[in-house]
C-alpha positions in Angstrom: 176.3 96.8 181.5 179.5 94.8 181.9 179.2 91.4 183.6 181.4 90.0 186.4 184.3 89.6 183.8 184.2 93.3 183.2 184.2 92.7 179.2 180.7 94.2 178.6 179.0 90.9 177.5 176.1 89.6 179.5 175.1 86.2 179.7 171.6 87.5 178.5 173.2 88.9 175.4 175.0 85.7 174.7 172.0 83.3 175.1 169.8 85.8 173.1 172.4 86.0 170.2 172.7 82.2 170.3 169.0 81.6 170.0 168.7 84.2 167.4 171.3 82.4 165.2 170.1 79.0 165.9 166.5 80.0 164.9 167.5 81.9 161.7 169.8 79.0 160.6 167.6 76.3 161.2 164.3 77.5 160.4 164.9 80.5 157.9 161.3 80.1 156.2 159.7 80.2 159.6 161.1 83.3 161.0 158.0 85.5 160.4 155.3 82.9 160.9 153.2 82.4 164.1 154.2 79.1 166.0 151.8 76.2 165.1 149.6 75.0 168.1 149.1 71.3 167.9 145.6 71.0 169.2 144.5 68.6 166.5 147.1 66.5 164.8 146.0 65.1 161.6 146.9 61.3 161.0 147.0 59.4 157.6 147.2 55.5 157.7 150.5 54.5 156.5 150.3 50.5 157.0 149.6 47.8 159.4 151.9 45.1 160.2 151.5 41.5 161.8 154.9 41.1 163.6 155.4 37.2 164.7 157.5 36.8 167.8 159.8 34.2 169.4 159.9 33.1 172.9 160.6 35.9 175.3 163.6 35.5 177.3 163.9 37.4 180.6 167.3 39.0 180.9 166.8 39.9 184.6 166.7 42.8 187.1 169.0 45.8 185.8 169.2 49.2 187.7 166.7 50.4 185.3 164.1 47.9 185.8 163.5 44.2 184.6 164.7 43.6 180.8 163.0 41.3 178.6 164.2 40.4 175.0 161.8 39.3 172.6 163.0 37.8 169.0 161.2 39.2 165.9 160.8 36.1 163.7 159.0 37.5 160.6 155.6 38.8 159.5 154.0 40.9 156.9 152.7 44.6 156.6 150.4 46.5 153.9 149.4 49.8 153.6 148.4 52.2 150.6 151.9 53.1 149.7 153.7 50.0 150.9 153.6 46.4 151.4 155.8 43.4 152.1 157.5 41.1 154.6 159.2 41.7 157.9 162.5 39.8 157.9 163.3 37.3 160.8 166.2 39.2 162.4 165.0 41.7 164.6 164.6 42.2 168.4 162.2 43.9 170.6 163.9 45.0 174.1 161.5 45.6 176.9 162.2 47.2 180.1 159.5 46.8 182.8 159.8 49.9 185.3 159.3 50.4 188.9 156.1 52.2 188.0 154.6 49.5 186.3 154.9 50.9 182.7 156.9 49.0 180.1 159.4 50.7 177.5 159.5 49.1 174.3 162.4 49.4 171.8 162.4 47.2 168.7 164.7 47.2 165.7 164.2 45.0 162.7 164.0 45.1 158.9 161.1 45.2 156.5 161.3 44.1 152.9 159.1 46.2 150.4 157.5 44.1 147.7 159.7 45.9 145.3 162.7 44.6 147.2 163.5 47.8 148.9 165.0 47.2 152.6 163.4 49.3 155.3 165.1 49.7 158.6 162.7 50.6 161.4 163.3 51.4 165.0 160.1 51.4 166.9 160.1 53.1 170.5 157.2 53.2 172.7 155.5 52.9 176.1 152.9 50.4 177.6 150.8 52.1 180.4 147.4 51.5 181.5 146.9 48.7 178.7 147.6 51.3 175.9 150.6 51.1 173.8 152.0 54.1 171.6 155.0 54.1 169.7 156.9 56.4 167.6 158.7 54.5 164.6 161.6 56.0 162.8 162.4 54.6 159.2 165.8 54.6 157.3 165.4 53.8 153.5 167.3 54.5 150.6 166.7 57.6 148.6 164.1 56.9 146.0 160.4 55.9 145.7 160.2 55.2 149.5 162.0 58.2 151.0 158.8 59.6 152.2 159.4 57.3 155.2 162.7 59.0 155.8 160.9 62.5 156.0 157.9 61.7 158.0 156.9 61.8 161.5 155.0 58.7 162.7 152.7 57.4 165.4 151.9 53.8 166.0 149.6 51.4 168.1 150.4 48.0 169.0 147.9 45.4 169.9 147.1 41.7 169.7 147.1 40.0 166.5 144.4 37.4 165.2 145.2 34.0 167.3 145.7 32.3 163.7 148.6 34.4 163.1 150.2 32.5 166.4 152.7 34.5 168.7 152.3 37.8 167.0 151.3 41.4 167.5 149.4 44.0 165.1 151.3 47.2 164.8 149.4 50.1 163.0 151.4 53.1 161.8 149.9 56.6 160.9 151.9 59.5 159.5 151.5 62.8 161.1 149.9 65.5 158.6 
């Protein structure tokens, strides 16, 4: 059936062909499988970090909400496959929204015990006292490239008072 342009190609046909091409090109191995339903997500402990923090600085009200920046001054992390230190050159940018929730966006570097630098961007939201994050890693190819290839979830909570101004971040890899 011709479309409004009279060329015989309908919008539905174009959309269908685009979806078929995208699916076949991006996911060839999944073409004949049933979509996975995530009713239970398996998590594997990746590491726990104690991240030390500098003094929070209120940037002020923005169109998005109240902006706060918190320097990341160092820390340590340890897990079954990685351990090391957190370098003192990162920042946590927080946005307190009108709905009362706080959006977190931290970027920093970790140095694994073998010297490998691990860049992490950790985004999340604080709502009703719970903090959930989705860390994303960038590491050189090699021993720790599993961090580049995984999906991760994290929680943020208080650290031991002996650690000073710090938070405890626990990271899990999705199965």
